[in-house]
PASE-307295 format. One record per residue (C-alpha): x, y, z. Coordinates in Angstrom, 1 decimal. Layout:
N
<r><xx>X</xx><yy>Y</yy><zz>Z</zz></r>
...
This chain:
83
<r><xx>0.0</xx><yy>0.0</yy><zz>0.0</zz></r>
<r><xx>1.3</xx><yy>3.4</yy><zz>-0.9</zz></r>
<r><xx>2.1</xx><yy>5.8</yy><zz>2.0</zz></r>
<r><xx>1.2</xx><yy>9.5</yy><zz>1.7</zz></r>
<r><xx>1.6</xx><yy>12.5</yy><zz>3.9</zz></r>
<r><xx>-1.4</xx><yy>14.8</yy><zz>3.8</zz></r>
<r><xx>-2.3</xx><yy>17.9</yy><zz>5.8</zz></r>
<r><xx>-5.8</xx><yy>18.7</yy><zz>7.1</zz></r>
<r><xx>-7.4</xx><yy>22.0</yy><zz>8.1</zz></r>
<r><xx>-8.1</xx><yy>22.2</yy><zz>11.8</zz></r>
<r><xx>-11.9</xx><yy>21.6</yy><zz>11.4</zz></r>
<r><xx>-11.3</xx><yy>18.6</yy><zz>9.2</zz></r>
<r><xx>-8.7</xx><yy>17.2</yy><zz>11.6</zz></r>
<r><xx>-11.2</xx><yy>17.6</yy><zz>14.5</zz></r>
<r><xx>-13.9</xx><yy>15.8</yy><zz>12.5</zz></r>
<r><xx>-11.5</xx><yy>13.0</yy><zz>11.6</zz></r>
<r><xx>-10.4</xx><yy>12.6</yy><zz>15.2</zz></r>
<r><xx>-14.0</xx><yy>12.5</yy><zz>16.4</zz></r>
<r><xx>-14.7</xx><yy>9.6</yy><zz>14.1</zz></r>
<r><xx>-11.7</xx><yy>7.7</yy><zz>15.3</zz></r>
<r><xx>-12.5</xx><yy>8.5</yy><zz>19.0</zz></r>
<r><xx>-16.1</xx><yy>7.3</yy><zz>18.5</zz></r>
<r><xx>-14.6</xx><yy>4.0</yy><zz>17.2</zz></r>
<r><xx>-16.5</xx><yy>4.4</yy><zz>13.9</zz></r>
<r><xx>-13.2</xx><yy>4.0</yy><zz>12.2</zz></r>
<r><xx>-9.9</xx><yy>2.7</yy><zz>13.5</zz></r>
<r><xx>-7.7</xx><yy>5.4</yy><zz>11.9</zz></r>
<r><xx>-7.7</xx><yy>8.5</yy><zz>9.8</zz></r>
<r><xx>-6.3</xx><yy>6.4</yy><zz>6.9</zz></r>
<r><xx>-9.3</xx><yy>4.2</yy><zz>7.0</zz></r>
<r><xx>-11.6</xx><yy>7.3</yy><zz>6.9</zz></r>
<r><xx>-9.7</xx><yy>8.8</yy><zz>3.9</zz></r>
<r><xx>-9.8</xx><yy>5.5</yy><zz>2.0</zz></r>
<r><xx>-13.5</xx><yy>5.1</yy><zz>2.7</zz></r>
<r><xx>-14.2</xx><yy>8.7</yy><zz>1.5</zz></r>
<r><xx>-12.1</xx><yy>8.0</yy><zz>-1.7</zz></r>
<r><xx>-14.1</xx><yy>4.8</yy><zz>-2.3</zz></r>
<r><xx>-17.3</xx><yy>6.6</yy><zz>-2.0</zz></r>
<r><xx>-16.2</xx><yy>9.4</yy><zz>-4.3</zz></r>
<r><xx>-15.1</xx><yy>6.9</yy><zz>-6.9</zz></r>
<r><xx>-18.5</xx><yy>5.1</yy><zz>-6.7</zz></r>
<r><xx>-20.3</xx><yy>8.4</yy><zz>-7.1</zz></r>
<r><xx>-18.1</xx><yy>9.3</yy><zz>-10.1</zz></r>
<r><xx>-19.0</xx><yy>5.9</yy><zz>-11.7</zz></r>
<r><xx>-22.7</xx><yy>6.6</yy><zz>-11.1</zz></r>
<r><xx>-22.5</xx><yy>10.0</yy><zz>-12.7</zz></r>
<r><xx>-20.7</xx><yy>8.5</yy><zz>-15.7</zz></r>
<r><xx>-23.5</xx><yy>6.0</yy><zz>-16.0</zz></r>
<r><xx>-26.1</xx><yy>8.8</yy><zz>-15.9</zz></r>
<r><xx>-24.2</xx><yy>10.8</yy><zz>-18.5</zz></r>
<r><xx>-23.8</xx><yy>7.8</yy><zz>-20.8</zz></r>
<r><xx>-27.5</xx><yy>7.0</yy><zz>-20.5</zz></r>
<r><xx>-28.4</xx><yy>10.6</yy><zz>-21.2</zz></r>
<r><xx>-26.2</xx><yy>10.7</yy><zz>-24.3</zz></r>
<r><xx>-27.6</xx><yy>7.4</yy><zz>-25.6</zz></r>
<r><xx>-31.2</xx><yy>8.7</yy><zz>-25.0</zz></r>
<r><xx>-30.5</xx><yy>12.0</yy><zz>-26.7</zz></r>
<r><xx>-28.9</xx><yy>10.4</yy><zz>-29.7</zz></r>
<r><xx>-31.6</xx><yy>7.7</yy><zz>-30.1</zz></r>
<r><xx>-34.2</xx><yy>10.3</yy><zz>-31.2</zz></r>
<r><xx>-37.0</xx><yy>8.4</yy><zz>-29.3</zz></r>
<r><xx>-37.4</xx><yy>10.7</yy><zz>-26.4</zz></r>
<r><xx>-39.5</xx><yy>13.7</yy><zz>-25.8</zz></r>
<r><xx>-37.8</xx><yy>14.7</yy><zz>-22.5</zz></r>
<r><xx>-35.1</xx><yy>17.3</yy><zz>-22.3</zz></r>
<r><xx>-31.6</xx><yy>16.4</yy><zz>-20.9</zz></r>
<r><xx>-32.5</xx><yy>18.2</yy><zz>-17.7</zz></r>
<r><xx>-35.7</xx><yy>16.2</yy><zz>-17.3</zz></r>
<r><xx>-33.9</xx><yy>12.9</yy><zz>-17.9</zz></r>
<r><xx>-31.1</xx><yy>13.9</yy><zz>-15.5</zz></r>
<r><xx>-33.6</xx><yy>14.7</yy><zz>-12.8</zz></r>
<r><xx>-35.5</xx><yy>11.4</yy><zz>-13.4</zz></r>
<r><xx>-32.3</xx><yy>9.4</yy><zz>-13.2</zz></r>
<r><xx>-31.2</xx><yy>11.2</yy><zz>-10.0</zz></r>
<r><xx>-34.6</xx><yy>10.6</yy><zz>-8.4</zz></r>
<r><xx>-34.4</xx><yy>6.9</yy><zz>-9.3</zz></r>
<r><xx>-30.9</xx><yy>6.6</yy><zz>-7.8</zz></r>
<r><xx>-32.0</xx><yy>8.4</yy><zz>-4.6</zz></r>
<r><xx>-35.1</xx><yy>6.1</yy><zz>-4.3</zz></r>
<r><xx>-32.8</xx><yy>3.0</yy><zz>-4.6</zz></r>
<r><xx>-30.4</xx><yy>4.5</yy><zz>-2.1</zz></r>
<r><xx>-27.6</xx><yy>4.5</yy><zz>-4.6</zz></r>
<r><xx>-27.1</xx><yy>8.3</yy><zz>-4.6</zz></r>
């Protein structure tokens, strides 16, 4: 595993410390890795939404605008607990 040195602002450091102290996480590294995993998952979901929008817009078989489709996809992901 690659080791890195990062600096945190005081509020972020306090927040990270509180999560470790509450035993929700065992270390700051675990928290940062979890946050990165979540960000990567969210990025994948957004890329899926974008690809679906592009496919739908290019198909010519839709009457909704890209904004309407985006809103619908986001609502669906929120209902599923994915977003």
